[in-house]
C-alpha positions in Angstrom: 30.4 6.6 16.8 28.5 3.5 15.7 25.0 5.1 15.8 24.1 3.5 12.4 24.2 0.1 14.1 21.3 1.2 16.4 19.0 2.5 13.6 15.6 0.9 14.1 14.5 -1.7 11.6 11.2 -1.2 9.8 8.7 -3.9 10.7 6.3 -4.8 7.9 2.7 -5.4 8.6 0.5 -7.0 5.8 -3.0 -5.7 6.1 -4.4 -7.0 2.8 -6.0 -9.9 4.7 -7.7 -7.5 7.1 -8.9 -5.4 4.1 -10.6 -8.5 2.6 -12.6 -9.0 5.8 -14.7 -6.1 4.6 -16.5 -8.5 2.2 -15.5 -11.9 3.7 -16.8 -11.4 7.2 -20.1 -9.5 6.8 -22.8 -9.1 9.4 -26.3 -10.6 9.0 -27.7 -7.1 8.2 -29.5 -7.0 4.8 -27.7 -3.9 3.7 -24.3 -5.3 4.6 -25.0 -8.6 2.8 -26.2 -6.7 -0.4 -23.5 -4.1 -0.5 -20.4 -5.3 1.2 -19.6 -7.9 -1.5 -16.4 -8.9 -3.3 -18.0 -7.5 -6.5 -18.6 -4.1 -5.0 -15.4 -3.9 -2.9 -13.0 -4.5 -5.7 -10.2 -2.2 -4.4 -11.0 0.6 -6.8 -11.5 4.2 -5.9 -15.2 3.8 -6.9 -15.6 1.1 -4.3 -14.9 3.7 -1.6 -18.5 5.0 -2.0 -19.7 1.7 -0.4 -17.2 2.2 2.4 -18.5 5.8 3.0 -22.1 4.6 3.1 -21.1 1.8 5.5 -19.2 4.2 7.8 -22.1 6.6 7.8 -24.5 3.8 8.7 -22.3 2.8 11.6 -22.2 6.4 12.8 -25.8 7.3 12.3 -27.8 4.2 13.4 -28.5 2.9 16.9 -27.2 -0.5 16.1 -24.2 1.0 14.3 -23.2 3.2 17.2 -23.5 0.3 19.6 -21.2 -1.8 17.4 -18.8 1.1 17.1 -18.7 1.5 20.9 -18.0 -2.2 21.4 -15.6 -2.9 18.5 -14.2 0.5 17.5 -10.6 -0.7 16.8 -11.9 -3.6 14.7 -13.8 -1.2 12.5 -10.9 1.1 12.2 -8.6 -1.7 11.2 -10.9 -3.2 8.6 -12.0 0.1 7.0 -8.5 1.6 7.3 -6.8 -1.5 5.8 -9.3 -1.5 2.9 -8.9 2.2 2.0 -5.1 1.9 2.5 -5.0 -1.0 0.0 -7.1 1.1 -2.5 -4.6 4.0 -2.0 -1.6 1.7 -2.3 -3.0 0.0 -5.5 -3.7 3.4 -7.2 -0.4 5.0 -6.3 1.6 2.1 -7.7 4.8 3.0 -6.0 6.9 1.6 -3.2 4.3 2.0 -0.4 4.1 -0.9 2.1 2.4 -1.5 5.4 4.6 -1.0 8.4 4.0 -1.0 12.2 3.6 2.6 13.3 6.3 2.3 16.0 9.0 1.1 13.6 8.3 4.0 11.2 8.2 6.4 14.1 11.7 5.4 15.2 13.0 5.1 11.6 11.8 8.4 10.1 11.2 11.9 11.4 8.0 12.2 9.3 6.0 11.0 12.4 7.5 13.4 14.9 4.6 14.9 16.9 2.1 12.4 15.5 0.1 10.7 18.2 -1.0 7.1 17.4 -3.9 6.3 19.7 -4.0 2.7 18.8 -1.3 0.4 17.5 -2.2 1.3 13.9 -0.1 0.5 11.0 0.9 3.0 8.3 1.7 3.1 4.6 5.3 4.1 4.2 7.5 4.8 1.2 11.1 4.1 2.3 12.5 5.6 -0.9 10.6 8.8 -0.7 10.2 9.0 3.1 6.5 9.6 2.9 3.9 8.3 5.4 0.2 7.8 4.8 -2.1 7.3 7.8 -5.3 5.7 6.6 -6.1 4.0 10.0 -5.6 7.2 11.9 -7.9 9.1 9.5 -10.6 6.4 9.8 -10.4 6.6 13.6 -10.8 10.4 13.3 -13.7 10.0 10.8 -15.6 7.5 13.0 -15.2 9.8 16.0 -16.5 12.8 13.9 -13.1 14.6 13.9 -11.8 14.0 10.4 -10.5 16.9 8.3 -12.3 15.4 5.3 -16.1 15.4 4.7 -16.0 11.7 3.7 -13.5 8.9 3.2 -13.6 9.2 -0.6 -12.2 12.7 -0.4 -9.3 11.5 1.7 -8.5 8.5 -0.6 -8.6 10.8 -3.7 -6.4 13.4 -2.0 -3.8 10.8 -0.9 -3.7 9.3 -4.4 -3.3 12.7 -6.0 -0.6 13.8 -3.5 1.5 10.7 -3.8 1.3 9.6 -7.4 
């Protein structure tokens, strides 16, 4: 009778600060220092090319795979937050970061979606649309993504949701 009283509240999660770590907290690696800069990572679609190169270096170098094995979730959070911010900035609609679990219990859009980590999602409450950049980055870094690169994913999400 009073089911509406029990509807789950959405819990926001601001990942912009985590996204900025892509250029604020860079390793001592020469390539990272030269390429992962605030000037290159300016939250534009073009900046995703640097993210793609970075992800491929992580996946295809000995040091990169060691780092991925040790800090997988940190890489997923940083890269996913960055690409999510790029998507959000280019869609220019009511997408905000929310905790996965709160959206899962609020909307049927995540029925059947398995969230391996405690990843956040971009969600439009008005349009009931969910975008999963952290989940896609996790799949990509594991070699299981449905996209050949991160740029394709970002462009597709912007196109579908603008």
